[in-house]
N, C-alpha and C positions, 0 to 999 in steps of 0.2 A: 504494499500499500504506500503510495507516495506521501511524503511529508507535506507537500504543497498540493492543495486541491485545485482542480481546473476552475477557471473563471466562472462566476455565476452572475455577475452584474458589472456594468461598465462604470468607470470612474473618470474624472477629469485628469488628464495627464499633462505634465509640463516637461519640456525638454531639458535634459541634464547630460552634459558631456563629462566623461571620466575616463581614466585609464585603469586597466586591470592587469594583474599578473597573467602571463600567457596561460598558465595552468588553470587559473580561475575562469578565464575567458572560455577555454575549451569546456570546462565543467558546466559553466552557465549555459552554453549553447547545447550541450549534450542533454542537460536536464530539461531545458525547454523543449527539445525534440521529444524526449521521453514523455513529457506531459502533453505534448501537442499544443503548446502555448508559445508566446513570444518571450524572448529574453527579458524584455522590459517587465512583463508580468511576473516572471520569476523573481527579479530583483525586488519589485514592490512587495511581493508576498514574503520574501526573506526578511525584509525590513519589518513588515507587519508582525510576523510570527516570532522572529528571534529577539527583536528589541522588546516585544511585549513580555518576554520572560525575565527581563532585567528589572526587578522590582524597585531597585534604587532609582533607575532612570525613569520608570513609570511614575514614581512619587515626585521626583524632581520636575518632570515634564508637567505634571498637574499643577505644580506651583509656578511654572514658567511657561505659560501658554502663548506668549508672543512669538512672532516669527524669528527664526535665526538664519533665514536664507539671506546670504549677502546681497546687498543692493549693488546693481551695476550702475556705473556712471554712464549717462548717455553723452557720447562724444561724437555722434554722427557715424560711427563705424558699426558694422553688423557684428554680432557675436558677443557684444557686451564687454569685451576685454578693455581694461583700463590701462594696460601696459603699453608703453610706446615702443616701437621697434628700435633696436639699437642703432645709434648713429656711427657710421664708419668714419674714422679719422684718417686724414691723409698723413703720410709719413713726413712731409716736408713742412707744412704750415701749422699743423695742429688744428686746422678748421675741418668741419665736416666735409666729406667728399662732395656732397651736393652743392655746398656753398663754394667750394674751390672750383667746381666744374662750371659755374655760371659766370665766371669772370671772363 
């Protein structure tokens, strides 16, 4: 009998990008195939079932019900990343290459 039950109702989903260890990624997709469900469903069910067993977390979460999802700064770029790409410095003037190239 599977630990995770197949889906019974739909939920509102949000996009979340992450990286997994190669072995965990393989296990995730294998388990999803075993259930006949999507990997996203398996991840959601793992969070629902495993974290629900952590009694300290459940109590803490009851006391801290606000959102802990990081807010992204809107800077006109897609993907919500607030990091700027690295500037390449020319070896001669110490100025960014783009600035040196516009002269």
